C-alpha positions as CSV (number, residue, x, y, z in Angstrom):
1,M,0.1,-0.2,0.0
2,P,1.4,3.5,-0.5
3,L,-0.2,4.5,2.8
4,R,2.3,3.9,5.3
5,D,0.6,2.6,8.6
6,D,3.5,4.0,10.6
7,R,2.7,7.5,10.1
8,S,0.6,8.1,12.9
9,H,2.9,6.2,15.3
10,R,6.0,8.2,14.1
11,T,4.2,11.4,14.7
12,F,3.0,10.2,18.3
13,E,6.4,9.2,19.2
14,A,8.0,12.1,18.1
15,L,5.5,14.5,20.1
16,R,5.7,12.3,23.1
17,Q,9.4,12.6,23.3
18,E,9.3,16.4,22.4
19,Y,6.7,16.7,25.2
20,P,7.2,14.1,28.0
21,G,4.3,13.5,29.9
22,K,1.7,15.4,27.7
23,F,0.8,12.7,25.3
24,E,-0.8,9.5,26.2
25,L,-2.6,6.9,24.0
26,T,-6.5,6.8,23.8
27,N,-8.2,3.9,25.1
28,I,-10.1,2.3,22.4
29,V,-11.1,-1.0,24.1
30,D,-14.8,0.2,24.3
31,W,-14.7,1.5,20.8
32,T,-17.0,-0.5,18.1
33,P,-16.8,0.0,14.4
34,L,-19.3,2.4,12.7
35,N,-22.6,0.5,12.4
36,K,-25.2,0.0,9.5
37,A,-27.3,2.9,10.9
38,E,-24.4,5.4,11.1
39,L,-23.2,4.5,7.5
40,L,-26.6,4.9,5.9
41,L,-26.6,8.6,7.0
42,V,-24.2,8.9,4.0
43,H,-24.1,5.6,1.8
44,D,-26.4,3.7,-0.3
45,K,-28.0,0.6,1.1
46,N,-26.7,-1.7,-1.1
47,F,-23.2,-0.6,-0.6
48,V,-23.7,-0.7,3.2
49,E,-25.3,-4.5,3.0
50,A,-22.4,-5.4,1.0
51,L,-19.7,-4.1,3.7
52,F,-21.1,-6.6,6.0
53,D,-21.2,-9.6,3.5
54,N,-17.9,-11.5,3.8
55,E,-17.3,-12.3,0.0
56,K,-19.0,-8.9,-1.2
57,S,-16.9,-7.0,1.2
58,K,-13.6,-8.3,-0.1
59,E,-14.7,-7.0,-3.7
60,K,-15.3,-3.6,-2.3
61,I,-11.7,-3.5,-0.7
62,I,-10.3,-4.7,-3.9
63,E,-12.3,-1.9,-5.8
64,C,-11.5,0.7,-3.4
65,F,-7.4,0.2,-3.1
66,E,-7.1,-1.1,-6.5
67,L,-5.4,-4.4,-5.5
68,Y,-5.8,-6.0,-8.9
69,D,-4.8,-4.5,-12.2
70,N,-6.8,-4.6,-15.3
71,N,-5.1,-7.9,-16.1
72,G,-6.3,-9.4,-13.0
73,K,-2.7,-9.3,-11.5
74,P,-2.0,-8.3,-7.8
75,N,-1.3,-4.6,-7.5
76,R,0.1,-3.1,-4.4
77,Y,-0.9,-6.5,-3.1
78,N,0.8,-10.0,-2.6
79,P,-1.9,-12.4,-1.2
80,S,0.8,-14.8,0.0
81,L,1.9,-12.4,2.6
82,A,-1.4,-10.9,3.5
83,K,-1.7,-11.0,7.6
84,K,-5.2,-10.9,7.6
85,D,-8.3,-11.7,5.4
86,L,-9.5,-8.7,3.3
87,S,-12.9,-8.8,4.8
88,Q,-11.3,-7.8,8.2
89,M,-9.9,-4.6,6.4
90,V,-13.5,-3.5,6.2
91,Q,-13.9,-3.6,10.2
92,D,-10.5,-2.0,10.8
93,I,-11.5,0.8,8.5
94,L,-15.0,1.3,10.2
95,L,-13.2,1.3,13.4
96,Q,-11.2,4.0,12.0
97,G,-14.2,5.8,11.1
98,R,-15.4,5.6,14.8
99,G,-12.5,7.4,15.6
100,T,-13.0,10.2,13.5
101,S,-16.5,10.5,14.9
102,F,-15.0,10.3,18.4
103,S,-12.5,13.1,17.7
104,M,-15.4,15.4,16.4
105,G,-17.1,14.9,19.8
106,E,-13.7,15.8,21.5
107,A,-13.6,18.9,19.3
108,L,-17.0,20.1,20.5
109,K,-15.9,19.8,24.0
110,D,-12.4,21.1,23.7
111,G,-12.8,23.6,20.6
112,M,-10.0,21.7,18.7
113,S,-8.8,17.8,18.3
114,F,-6.4,16.3,15.8
115,F,-7.3,13.0,15.0
116,L,-4.1,10.7,13.9
117,G,-6.3,8.8,11.2
118,G,-9.3,9.4,9.1
119,G,-10.1,11.8,6.2
120,M,-11.7,9.4,3.6
121,H,-13.0,12.2,1.1
122,H,-12.9,10.3,-1.8
123,A,-15.5,7.7,-0.7
124,M,-18.6,8.2,-2.8
125,A,-22.4,7.3,-1.5
126,D,-22.5,4.0,-3.5
127,G,-18.9,2.8,-3.0
128,G,-15.2,3.5,-2.1
129,R,-12.7,5.1,-4.2
130,G,-9.2,6.2,-4.1
131,F,-8.0,4.3,-1.1
132,C,-11.0,5.7,0.9
133,L,-13.9,3.0,1.6
134,V,-16.4,5.2,3.6
135,N,-16.7,8.8,4.0
136,D,-16.0,9.2,7.7
137,L,-16.2,13.0,7.3
138,V,-19.8,13.5,6.2
139,I,-20.7,10.5,8.5
140,G,-19.3,12.0,11.6
141,V,-21.0,15.5,10.9
142,R,-24.3,14.2,10.0
143,K,-24.1,12.1,13.4
144,L,-23.6,15.1,15.4
145,Q,-26.5,17.0,13.5
146,E,-28.6,13.9,14.2
147,E,-28.0,14.3,18.0
148,N,-28.8,18.2,17.5
149,L,-24.9,19.2,18.7
150,V,-24.2,20.7,15.4
151,K,-26.6,22.9,13.0
152,K,-24.3,23.5,10.2
153,A,-20.6,22.8,9.3
154,W,-17.8,23.4,7.0
155,I,-15.5,20.8,5.7
156,I,-12.1,22.5,4.6
157,D,-10.2,20.0,2.7
158,V,-6.6,21.0,2.1
159,D,-5.4,17.5,0.8
160,A,-3.6,17.5,-2.6
161,H,-6.5,15.9,-4.3
162,K,-9.8,17.4,-4.5
163,G,-12.5,16.4,-1.7
164,D,-14.7,14.9,-4.8
165,G,-16.6,12.4,-2.5
166,T,-17.7,14.9,0.0
167,A,-18.6,17.3,-2.8
168,A,-20.7,14.8,-4.2
169,I,-22.5,13.6,-1.0
170,T,-23.2,17.1,0.4
171,K,-23.9,18.8,-2.9
172,D,-27.7,19.0,-2.0
173,D,-27.3,19.4,1.7
174,P,-27.3,23.3,2.4
175,S,-26.2,22.3,6.2
176,I,-22.6,21.1,5.1
177,K,-20.6,23.6,3.0
178,T,-17.4,22.4,1.6
179,L,-14.0,24.0,0.4
180,S,-11.4,22.2,-1.4
181,I,-7.9,23.6,-2.3
182,H,-6.2,21.1,-4.5
183,M,-4.1,20.1,-7.6
184,E,-5.6,21.7,-10.9
185,K,-4.9,18.7,-12.9
186,G,-4.1,15.0,-12.0
187,W,-6.4,12.4,-10.5
188,P,-9.4,12.5,-9.6
189,L,-9.7,15.4,-12.2
190,D,-7.6,14.1,-14.8
191,I,-9.0,13.2,-18.4
192,G,-8.4,9.6,-17.7
193,S,-10.6,9.9,-14.7
194,G,-13.7,10.5,-17.2
195,D,-16.9,12.0,-16.2
196,G,-18.7,11.0,-13.0
197,P,-19.8,12.5,-9.6
198,W,-16.0,13.2,-8.9
199,R,-16.5,16.1,-11.1
200,I,-19.3,17.9,-8.9
201,P,-17.9,21.0,-7.7
202,S,-17.4,22.0,-3.9
203,D,-18.9,25.0,-2.7
204,I,-15.6,26.6,-3.0
205,D,-13.1,25.0,-5.0
206,I,-9.4,26.5,-5.4
207,P,-7.7,24.7,-8.2
208,I,-3.7,25.3,-8.0
209,P,-2.1,25.2,-11.4
210,Y,1.5,23.0,-11.8
211,E,4.3,25.2,-10.1
212,G,1.7,27.6,-8.7
213,E,3.0,26.9,-5.1
214,E,4.0,30.5,-4.5
215,D,0.4,31.7,-4.7
216,Y,-0.9,28.8,-2.7
217,I,-1.3,30.6,0.7
218,E,-3.1,33.9,-0.7
219,K,-5.7,31.7,-2.8
220,L,-6.2,29.6,0.5
221,E,-6.8,33.0,2.4
222,K,-9.0,34.4,-0.2
223,G,-11.0,31.3,-0.3
224,L,-11.6,31.2,3.4
225,T,-12.7,34.7,3.2
226,E,-15.3,33.7,0.6
227,L,-16.3,30.9,2.8
228,R,-16.7,33.2,5.8
229,E,-19.0,36.1,4.0
230,V,-21.0,33.7,1.9
231,H,-21.4,30.4,3.9
232,S,-21.1,31.2,7.4
233,E,-24.8,31.7,8.7
234,H,-25.3,29.1,11.7
235,V,-22.1,27.6,11.3
236,N,-21.0,25.9,14.7
237,F,-18.4,23.5,13.4
238,A,-15.9,22.8,11.1
239,V,-13.8,19.6,9.9
240,V,-10.3,20.1,8.5
241,V,-8.9,17.3,6.2
242,A,-5.6,18.0,6.7
243,G,-3.7,15.7,4.1
244,A,0.0,15.8,4.1
245,D,0.5,15.0,0.3
246,P,0.9,18.6,-0.8
247,Y,4.3,18.4,0.9
248,E,7.3,18.3,-1.8
249,K,8.6,15.0,-0.2
250,D,5.5,13.1,-0.6
251,A,6.0,9.6,-2.4
252,L,2.6,9.4,-4.4
253,P,3.1,9.9,-7.9
254,S,-0.2,11.4,-8.2
255,S,0.4,14.1,-5.6
256,N,3.5,15.5,-7.5
257,K,1.7,18.3,-9.1
258,L,1.6,20.1,-5.7
259,R,4.9,20.6,-3.9
260,L,4.7,22.7,-0.9
261,S,7.9,23.1,1.5
262,L,7.8,22.1,5.1
263,E,7.5,25.7,5.9
264,Q,4.5,26.3,3.4
265,M,2.6,23.4,4.9
266,L,3.1,24.8,8.5
267,E,1.7,28.1,7.1
268,R,-1.2,26.4,5.7
269,D,-2.2,24.6,8.8
270,K,-1.7,28.0,10.7
271,L,-3.8,29.9,8.5
272,V,-6.6,27.4,8.9
273,Y,-6.4,27.0,12.4
274,H,-6.4,30.8,13.3
275,F,-9.4,31.2,10.8
276,L,-11.4,29.1,12.6
277,K,-10.2,30.0,16.3
278,S,-10.8,33.4,15.7
279,R,-14.3,32.6,15.2
280,G,-14.7,30.5,18.0
281,I,-15.7,27.6,15.7
282,P,-14.9,24.2,17.0
283,Q,-12.7,22.2,14.8
284,C,-11.6,18.8,14.3
285,W,-8.4,17.8,12.0
286,V,-8.0,14.3,10.3
287,M,-5.1,13.1,8.5
288,A,-6.3,12.3,5.2
289,G,-3.6,11.6,2.4
290,G,0.0,11.4,3.3
291,Y,2.3,9.0,1.8
292,G,5.8,7.6,2.1
293,P,8.6,8.0,4.8
294,H,8.4,12.0,5.4
295,S,4.6,12.6,5.9
296,W,4.7,12.5,9.6
297,Q,6.8,15.6,9.7
298,V,4.0,17.7,8.5
299,Y,1.4,16.6,11.2
300,T,4.2,16.6,14.0
301,Q,5.5,20.2,13.2
302,F,1.7,21.5,13.3
303,I,1.0,19.8,16.6
304,S,3.8,21.1,18.0
305,Y,3.1,24.3,17.3
306,L,-0.3,24.0,18.8
307,M,1.6,22.8,22.0
308,R,3.9,25.7,22.1
309,E,1.1,28.1,21.4
310,A,-0.9,26.5,24.5
311,E,2.1,27.2,26.8
């Protein structure tokens, strides 16, 4: 898989070493995976039922993570080295979705939270896509709305790739407004992707052209201003899809049309954080995309900044 399962651990361990006694593991022994009712807040019934069927769930994992190529050969996947059945991956992903939902609740209580996971913004209503099986972002927000804890929310997506699943799912939902700043070209907007729901616009789209990094922060600031001026009525919650894949050292080939420095990545995160904090809007951050051995640096530097600010 291009997604390293150690980025959360490396981020956590780096922070724990930098701030002894300030970080401890969350006890998830009582957590349960997202259930059918929660998934149905966002996803089609046939898709949800398939996730709870042993054989059909394997097919959904294969499709979502592109584990076989067009010739039927394993891709990013060696069945002989598999440590668990593919169907178990579904439960693992749904448990991660529970983590996103839990973190949103913590943000409401404390004003800000950062979940070292989550951010499956490519998942569509009828199925997973682009390494994202279910859209934990919209599920979490709608769950809070169902509990009358949130009236209207923003989903601010700063991942390198357009938040297409989120845009498609919420296009007719005035209670969730979306902003996505992303590569102007490349997946999921390249010609090879064809036409489909992934082309549905966000409420605010900010496409960044190739080699347009020097204007990134200015364009993001303008987009946030538009979000405030046009879509701020009754907003009392925000989710930030804080992908590390715009980082110039990201290892995923489909992210290479946007190459921000580590300093620019911190400027990005600080801009969004203070935009929301200054307005008193509780904010939940999730990791989203980040690939290769350097992605942990992006998350670590931002959380370290938050720790210094709190001192």
